[in-house]
C-alpha positions as CSV (number, residue, x, y, z in Angstrom):
1,M,-98.8,21.8,47.9
2,K,-99.9,25.2,48.5
3,K,-98.6,27.8,45.9
4,P,-96.2,30.3,47.2
5,L,-97.9,33.9,47.9
6,I,-96.1,36.4,45.9
7,L,-96.4,40.1,46.9
8,V,-95.8,42.4,44.0
9,T,-95.2,46.1,44.3
10,N,-93.1,48.9,42.5
11,D,-92.5,52.7,42.6
12,D,-93.8,53.6,39.0
13,G,-97.3,53.1,40.0
14,I,-100.0,50.2,40.0
15,T,-100.7,50.8,36.2
16,A,-97.1,51.1,34.9
17,P,-96.1,48.6,32.3
18,G,-93.2,47.3,34.3
19,I,-95.4,46.1,37.2
20,R,-98.0,44.5,34.7
21,A,-95.3,42.5,33.0
22,L,-94.0,41.3,36.5
23,I,-97.5,40.3,37.5
24,R,-97.8,38.1,34.4
25,Y,-94.4,36.4,35.1
26,M,-95.1,35.9,38.8
27,K,-98.7,34.2,38.2
28,E,-96.7,31.4,36.6
29,L,-95.0,30.7,39.8
30,G,-97.6,31.3,42.4
31,D,-100.5,33.2,43.9
32,V,-100.0,36.8,43.3
33,V,-101.3,39.9,45.4
34,V,-100.4,43.4,44.3
35,V,-100.0,46.4,46.6
36,A,-98.5,49.2,44.7
37,P,-98.7,53.1,44.7
38,D,-101.6,54.9,43.0
39,G,-99.2,56.9,41.1
40,P,-95.5,57.6,40.4
41,Q,-93.3,57.4,43.5
42,S,-89.9,57.1,41.7
43,G,-86.9,58.5,43.8
44,Q,-88.8,58.2,47.2
45,G,-86.1,56.1,48.6
46,H,-87.3,54.7,51.9
47,A,-89.7,57.5,52.7
48,I,-92.7,56.7,54.8
49,T,-96.0,58.7,55.4
50,I,-96.2,59.8,59.0
51,D,-97.9,63.4,58.7
52,N,-100.8,62.5,56.3
53,T,-103.6,60.0,55.8
54,L,-103.0,56.7,53.8
55,F,-105.7,55.4,51.4
56,S,-105.9,52.1,50.0
57,A,-108.4,50.7,47.6
58,K,-109.1,47.2,45.9
59,I,-108.9,47.8,42.2
60,V,-109.1,45.8,38.9
61,V,-106.4,47.0,36.5
62,D,-106.4,44.1,34.0
63,K,-109.3,41.6,34.6
64,E,-107.8,39.0,32.2
65,H,-103.9,39.2,33.2
66,G,-104.1,40.7,36.7
67,A,-103.3,39.2,40.0
68,R,-105.8,37.4,42.3
69,E,-106.1,40.8,44.3
70,E,-104.8,44.3,43.6
71,Y,-104.7,47.3,45.9
72,S,-103.7,50.8,45.1
73,C,-102.1,52.8,48.0
74,S,-101.8,56.6,48.3
75,G,-98.4,56.4,50.0
76,T,-94.8,55.4,49.1
77,P,-93.4,52.1,48.1
78,A,-92.3,51.3,51.6
79,D,-95.9,52.4,52.9
80,C,-97.2,49.9,50.3
81,V,-95.3,47.0,51.8
82,K,-96.3,48.1,55.3
83,M,-99.9,48.3,54.5
84,A,-99.8,44.9,52.7
85,L,-98.2,43.2,55.7
86,Q,-100.4,44.9,58.2
87,E,-103.7,45.2,56.6
88,L,-104.4,43.6,53.5
89,L,-102.7,40.1,53.2
90,D,-104.3,37.1,54.8
91,R,-100.9,35.4,55.2
92,K,-97.3,36.2,55.3
93,P,-95.9,36.3,51.8
94,D,-93.3,33.8,50.7
95,I,-91.5,36.5,48.8
96,C,-91.8,40.2,47.8
97,V,-90.8,41.3,44.3
98,S,-90.6,44.9,43.4
99,G,-90.6,46.4,39.8
100,I,-90.0,46.0,37.0
101,N,-88.7,49.6,37.4
102,H,-88.4,51.7,34.3
103,G,-84.7,52.6,34.6
104,S,-81.6,51.5,36.2
105,N,-81.3,51.0,39.9
106,S,-77.6,49.9,39.8
107,S,-74.7,51.4,41.8
108,I,-75.4,54.5,43.8
109,N,-79.0,54.7,42.4
110,V,-79.9,52.0,44.9
111,I,-79.8,54.6,47.7
112,Y,-82.6,56.8,46.0
113,S,-84.7,53.9,44.7
114,G,-88.5,53.4,45.7
115,T,-88.3,50.0,43.9
116,M,-85.5,48.7,46.2
117,S,-86.8,50.6,49.3
118,A,-90.1,48.5,48.9
119,A,-88.0,45.2,48.7
120,I,-85.9,46.3,51.6
121,E,-89.0,47.1,53.7
122,A,-90.1,43.4,53.1
123,G,-86.5,42.1,53.9
124,I,-86.6,43.9,57.4
125,E,-89.8,42.1,58.2
126,G,-88.0,38.9,57.4
127,I,-89.5,38.2,54.0
128,P,-87.2,37.3,51.0
129,A,-87.2,40.1,48.6
130,I,-85.8,41.2,45.1
131,G,-86.1,44.4,43.3
132,F,-85.9,44.3,39.6
133,S,-85.2,47.2,37.2
134,L,-84.7,47.5,33.5
135,C,-82.2,49.9,32.2
136,D,-84.6,51.5,29.9
137,Y,-86.5,54.7,31.2
138,S,-89.1,54.7,28.3
139,W,-92.8,54.1,29.4
140,H,-92.9,51.7,26.4
141,A,-89.8,49.7,27.2
142,D,-89.8,46.1,26.1
143,F,-89.8,43.9,29.2
144,E,-90.4,40.6,27.5
145,P,-86.5,39.8,26.9
146,A,-86.0,39.6,30.7
147,G,-89.1,37.5,31.4
148,D,-87.4,34.1,31.5
149,I,-84.6,35.4,33.7
150,I,-86.9,37.1,36.1
151,K,-88.8,33.9,36.7
152,K,-85.6,31.9,37.0
153,I,-84.2,34.2,39.7
154,V,-87.4,34.1,41.6
155,S,-87.8,30.4,41.4
156,E,-84.2,30.0,42.5
157,S,-84.8,32.4,45.4
158,L,-88.0,30.5,46.6
159,A,-86.1,27.2,46.2
160,N,-82.8,28.0,48.0
161,G,-84.0,31.0,50.3
162,I,-82.4,34.4,50.4
163,P,-80.1,34.8,53.5
164,K,-81.6,36.8,56.3
165,G,-80.9,40.6,56.1
166,V,-80.1,40.4,52.4
167,V,-82.2,41.7,49.6
168,L,-81.3,41.2,45.9
169,N,-80.9,44.1,43.6
170,V,-81.4,42.9,40.0
171,N,-80.7,45.1,37.0
172,I,-81.3,44.1,33.5
173,P,-79.7,45.5,30.5
174,K,-81.6,47.1,27.5
175,A,-81.0,44.3,25.0
176,K,-82.7,41.7,22.9
177,K,-83.2,38.3,24.5
178,E,-80.6,36.6,22.4
179,D,-78.1,39.4,23.4
180,I,-78.4,38.9,27.2
181,K,-75.4,36.8,28.0
182,G,-76.4,35.6,31.4
183,V,-76.5,36.5,34.9
184,K,-73.6,37.9,37.2
185,I,-73.3,38.1,40.9
186,C,-71.7,41.5,41.5
187,R,-70.8,44.2,43.9
188,Q,-72.2,47.7,43.7
189,A,-70.1,50.1,41.6
190,R,-68.5,53.1,43.1
191,A,-70.2,56.0,41.4
192,N,-72.1,59.1,42.1
193,W,-74.1,61.9,40.5
194,K,-72.3,65.1,39.3
195,E,-75.4,67.3,40.1
196,K,-76.4,70.8,39.4
197,F,-79.8,72.8,39.5
198,D,-81.3,74.5,36.3
199,K,-82.5,77.6,37.7
200,R,-85.5,79.4,36.1
201,K,-88.1,82.3,36.6
202,S,-91.7,81.5,37.0
203,P,-94.2,84.0,35.4
204,G,-94.8,85.5,38.6
205,G,-91.1,86.3,39.0
206,K,-90.1,83.7,41.6
207,D,-87.0,81.5,41.2
208,Y,-87.6,77.8,40.7
209,Y,-85.1,74.7,40.0
210,W,-85.0,71.6,38.1
211,L,-82.4,69.0,39.4
212,T,-80.2,67.8,36.7
213,G,-77.0,65.9,36.6
214,E,-74.6,63.3,35.0
215,F,-73.9,59.9,36.3
216,E,-70.2,59.6,37.1
217,L,-68.7,56.1,37.3
218,L,-65.6,56.0,39.4
219,D,-65.1,52.1,39.3
220,K,-63.1,50.3,36.7
221,G,-63.6,47.0,38.3
222,E,-64.9,44.1,36.2
223,D,-66.9,42.6,39.1
224,T,-69.4,45.5,39.5
225,D,-73.0,45.8,38.4
226,E,-72.0,48.6,36.0
227,W,-69.5,46.6,34.2
228,A,-72.0,43.6,33.8
229,L,-74.6,45.8,32.5
230,A,-72.4,47.5,30.0
231,H,-71.4,44.0,28.7
232,N,-75.2,42.8,28.4
233,Y,-75.2,40.6,31.7
234,V,-78.1,40.8,34.2
235,S,-76.5,42.0,37.4
236,V,-77.5,40.6,40.9
237,V,-76.0,42.6,43.7
238,P,-76.8,41.1,47.3
239,T,-77.7,44.2,49.3
240,Q,-78.1,44.6,53.1
241,F,-79.9,47.2,55.2
242,D,-77.5,46.9,58.1
243,L,-75.6,50.2,57.4
244,T,-72.8,49.6,59.9
245,A,-69.4,50.0,58.8
246,H,-68.2,47.1,60.9
247,H,-64.6,47.6,59.8
248,V,-64.3,50.9,61.2
249,I,-65.6,50.0,64.9
250,Q,-62.1,49.0,66.0
251,Q,-60.5,52.2,64.6
252,L,-63.1,54.6,66.4
253,N,-62.5,52.6,69.8
254,G,-59.3,54.0,69.6
255,W,-60.4,57.6,69.7
256,H,-60.6,59.5,73.0
257,F,-64.2,60.3,73.5
258,D,-64.2,60.2,77.1
259,Q,-61.2,62.5,77.7
């Protein structure tokens, strides 16, 4: 049987330790092609490049442990998936996996995530897709404890299929392998960022700003991704890119727009 073709991408850049670990895991499951940003693209959300040129180059990052083919791309994570599907792959991938992100993409963070936006772009094109994130922002984070779970989630997704219009958002707690309790299917916790700007002066006298903030969890439910991660479970949230608030349609139909 032909091996599944696995497209690997991320938002931390093609040389980031997280994607290098993901490539190693995916090589055990299929034929891997990588298309990823040539530098960090965190927080880009679903941005795409429309007013600048895009560049892509075939590269070798790790001759021994790398993928069958790897391409760096000058654009965003969503650009990388578009480029892969339209220009670089010789056939449609069986699955797209994005990550492993350095840091959490649980709760409201999914809105800003380049990792998840790459997976969502694949989902829009009808390709089963998963975004993986580790709740450790360190460049030297230990991704090994999550390896077996990541392979199992991808294997199950390949075997069972991910429903159309759904992309899996997987977050992994920062914990030793023996301390990870298992996998929980969750909903996205209700939370936001309490943000502020740190205002400073440049040597030339101009004001400039650094965005700062604190994560504010507003949800006490025990069925959320934040609860699962706090209790050392891997959280799996089925997300969708249909943003319609279907439950509000009937209410809005009662408004008098035409009068």
